[in-house]
C-alpha positions as CSV (number, residue, x, y, z in Angstrom):
1,X,242.7,185.6,127.2
2,X,240.0,186.4,124.6
3,X,239.7,182.8,123.5
4,X,239.7,181.5,127.1
5,X,237.0,184.0,128.2
6,X,234.9,183.2,125.2
7,X,235.3,179.5,125.7
8,X,234.3,179.9,129.4
9,X,231.1,181.7,128.4
10,X,230.2,179.0,125.9
11,X,231.0,176.3,128.5
12,X,228.5,177.9,130.9
13,X,225.8,178.1,128.2
14,X,226.3,174.5,127.1
15,X,226.1,173.3,130.7
16,X,222.9,175.3,131.3
17,X,221.3,173.7,128.2
18,X,222.6,170.2,128.2
19,X,223.6,169.7,131.9
20,X,227.0,168.3,131.0
21,X,230.4,169.6,130.1
22,X,231.3,170.1,126.4
23,X,234.4,168.3,125.2
24,X,237.5,170.4,124.1
25,X,236.8,169.1,120.6
26,X,233.3,170.4,120.6
27,X,234.3,173.9,121.9
28,X,236.9,174.1,119.0
29,X,234.3,173.0,116.5
30,X,231.6,175.4,117.8
31,X,233.9,178.5,117.5
32,X,235.7,177.7,114.2
33,X,232.4,176.9,112.4
34,X,231.2,180.5,112.7
35,X,234.5,182.4,112.9
36,X,234.7,185.6,110.8
37,X,236.2,185.0,107.4
38,X,239.2,187.2,106.9
39,X,239.9,186.3,103.3
40,X,240.9,189.4,101.3
41,X,242.3,191.2,104.3
42,X,246.1,191.7,104.8
43,X,248.2,189.5,106.9
44,X,251.1,190.9,109.1
45,X,253.4,191.0,106.1
46,X,250.9,192.9,103.9
47,X,249.9,190.0,101.8
48,X,246.2,189.3,100.9
49,X,244.9,186.3,102.9
50,X,243.2,183.4,101.0
51,X,240.0,181.7,102.0
52,X,240.2,179.7,105.2
53,X,241.5,177.4,106.4
54,X,244.9,179.0,105.9
55,X,248.2,179.3,107.9
56,X,247.7,183.1,108.4
57,X,244.3,183.2,110.2
58,X,243.2,179.6,110.6
59,X,239.4,179.6,110.2
60,X,239.1,183.3,110.9
61,X,238.5,185.7,113.8
62,X,236.6,184.5,116.8
63,X,232.9,185.6,116.9
64,X,231.4,185.1,120.4
65,X,228.1,186.6,119.5
66,X,227.6,184.2,116.6
67,X,228.3,181.3,119.1
68,X,226.0,182.5,121.9
69,X,223.3,183.9,119.6
70,X,223.4,181.8,116.5
71,X,219.9,182.8,115.2
72,X,219.4,179.3,113.8
73,X,219.2,175.8,115.2
74,X,222.6,174.2,116.1
75,X,222.9,170.4,116.0
76,X,225.6,168.7,118.1
77,X,227.1,165.3,118.4
78,X,229.8,165.4,121.1
79,X,232.0,162.3,121.4
80,X,229.0,159.9,121.7
81,X,230.4,157.7,118.9
82,X,233.7,155.8,119.1
83,X,235.2,154.6,115.8
84,X,237.3,151.5,116.6
85,X,238.7,150.5,113.2
86,X,239.7,151.9,109.8
87,X,236.7,151.9,107.5
88,X,234.1,152.4,110.3
89,X,231.9,155.4,109.9
90,X,229.1,157.5,111.5
91,X,226.2,158.7,109.4
92,X,223.3,161.1,110.1
93,X,220.6,162.9,108.1
94,X,219.9,166.5,109.1
95,X,217.1,168.9,108.2
96,X,218.0,172.5,107.2
97,X,216.5,174.9,109.8
98,X,216.3,178.1,107.6
99,X,216.6,177.5,103.8
100,X,217.7,181.2,103.4
101,X,220.8,180.8,105.5
102,X,224.1,178.9,105.0
103,X,224.8,175.6,106.6
104,X,228.1,175.3,108.5
105,X,229.5,171.9,109.5
106,X,232.6,171.4,111.5
107,X,234.3,168.1,112.6
108,X,236.9,168.1,115.3
109,X,238.8,165.4,117.2
110,X,241.6,165.1,119.7
111,X,244.1,162.8,118.0
112,X,246.2,160.2,119.6
113,X,249.8,161.3,120.4
114,X,252.1,161.2,117.4
115,X,255.5,159.4,117.3
116,X,257.4,162.6,118.4
117,X,260.4,161.8,116.2
118,X,260.2,164.9,114.1
119,X,261.8,165.2,110.7
120,X,259.7,163.8,107.9
121,X,257.7,161.5,110.2
122,X,254.0,162.7,110.2
123,X,252.8,164.0,113.6
124,X,249.2,162.9,113.0
125,X,247.9,159.4,113.9
126,X,244.2,158.8,113.5
127,X,242.5,160.3,110.4
128,X,238.8,161.0,110.1
129,X,237.2,162.4,106.9
130,X,234.0,164.5,106.8
131,X,231.7,164.6,103.8
132,X,228.2,166.0,103.1
133,X,225.8,164.5,100.5
134,X,222.7,165.9,98.9
135,X,221.4,163.7,96.1
136,X,224.4,163.1,93.7
137,X,226.4,166.1,95.1
138,X,229.2,165.4,97.5
139,X,231.3,167.9,99.5
140,X,234.4,167.0,101.5
141,X,236.0,168.6,104.5
142,X,238.3,171.5,103.9
143,X,237.7,171.7,100.1
144,X,236.8,175.4,99.9
145,X,236.2,177.4,96.8
146,X,238.8,180.1,96.5
147,X,236.3,182.8,95.3
148,X,233.2,182.2,97.4
149,X,234.5,180.7,100.6
150,X,231.9,178.0,100.4
151,X,232.7,174.3,99.9
152,X,233.4,173.1,96.4
153,X,232.1,169.8,95.1
154,X,234.6,167.0,94.6
155,X,238.2,167.3,95.6
156,X,240.2,164.9,97.9
157,X,239.8,164.0,101.5
158,X,242.0,165.9,104.0
159,X,244.5,163.4,105.4
160,X,246.3,165.7,107.8
161,X,244.1,168.1,109.8
162,X,242.0,167.1,112.8
163,X,239.6,170.0,112.1
164,X,237.4,169.7,108.9
165,X,234.7,172.1,107.8
166,X,232.0,172.1,105.1
167,X,230.1,175.4,104.3
168,X,227.1,175.2,102.0
169,X,225.4,178.3,100.6
170,X,221.6,178.5,100.5
171,X,221.8,177.8,96.7
172,X,223.9,174.7,97.4
173,X,221.7,173.0,100.0
174,X,218.4,174.5,98.7
175,X,216.7,173.4,102.0
176,X,217.2,169.7,101.2
177,X,218.0,166.9,103.6
178,X,221.7,166.7,104.2
179,X,223.5,163.4,104.8
180,X,226.7,163.8,106.9
181,X,229.3,161.1,107.1
182,X,232.4,160.8,109.3
183,X,234.7,158.1,107.9
184,X,237.5,156.6,109.9
185,X,240.1,156.6,107.2
186,X,242.8,155.5,109.6
187,X,242.5,154.3,113.2
188,X,246.0,153.4,114.3
189,X,246.1,154.3,118.1
190,X,244.0,154.8,121.2
191,X,243.0,158.5,121.4
192,X,240.7,158.0,124.4
193,X,243.4,156.7,126.8
194,X,246.7,158.2,125.6
195,X,248.6,157.5,128.9
196,X,247.5,153.8,129.1
197,X,246.6,153.0,125.5
198,X,244.6,150.0,124.6
199,X,243.0,149.0,121.3
200,X,243.0,151.7,118.6
201,X,239.9,154.0,118.8
202,X,238.8,157.6,118.1
203,X,235.9,159.8,119.2
204,X,235.0,163.1,117.7
205,X,232.7,166.2,117.9
206,X,230.5,167.2,115.0
207,X,228.6,170.5,114.8
208,X,226.1,171.7,112.2
209,X,224.8,175.3,112.3
210,X,221.4,175.8,110.7
211,X,220.5,172.1,111.2
212,X,217.9,170.1,113.1
213,X,217.6,166.4,113.8
214,X,215.5,164.4,111.5
215,X,212.7,163.2,113.8
216,X,210.7,160.0,113.4
217,X,207.3,159.8,115.0
218,X,205.3,156.6,115.6
219,X,201.5,157.1,115.5
220,X,198.8,155.0,117.2
221,X,198.3,153.0,114.0
222,X,201.9,151.9,114.1
223,X,202.9,153.9,111.0
224,X,206.1,155.9,111.1
225,X,206.5,159.4,109.8
226,X,209.4,161.8,109.5
227,X,208.8,165.2,111.0
228,X,210.9,168.2,109.9
229,X,209.8,170.5,112.7
230,X,209.3,170.7,116.4
231,X,206.2,169.0,117.9
232,X,203.5,171.0,119.7
233,X,204.9,169.9,123.1
234,X,208.2,171.6,122.3
235,X,210.3,168.5,122.0
236,X,212.3,167.9,118.8
């Protein structure tokens, strides 16, 4: 009931701002990106929980206030891109809104149905991989430092989960431009029409807390310039 009620409140807020319904994948990404980290607390068996994501608390405890009142800009990309083949990708450059705050990125997608045969057969079908790049540094989805709870450089891509997060501390991003990439590692089935499937394809939701779009402006002289802020007329 708590998750349902919180989701309904976010749904209303999203409709008021964007005049459209959020996808289930977006709602999941929005809440998990800013869930309260429960690492160091005890699970039901009295064992100390590790950094998320983990099988004891997932990404943490739901925080409705952090979702409805984020305090920083939140950039969204909600199923506007469809990846139709393995190796296809989506790329975007984002500006850090507040250099003193962490950046929290979450990728979520509704996978195509698995084979349903159980046993040792994998249940997942389409695999997307999230990565963030600043200069020569690369962070991959779900590669989390066990001590800090922020993302660790390097590591391997997550080939199993349809929810991938990257959390960067202020020291890690240092207010620099962040390049996000969503790679279609495997596109094997049609996730958009599971009851009457056609060609393989997969959409996704991508959320970045403390991020703004990189804006390009064209002036009267025809020269283009990149703006990191909001123009005087209020439009980004």
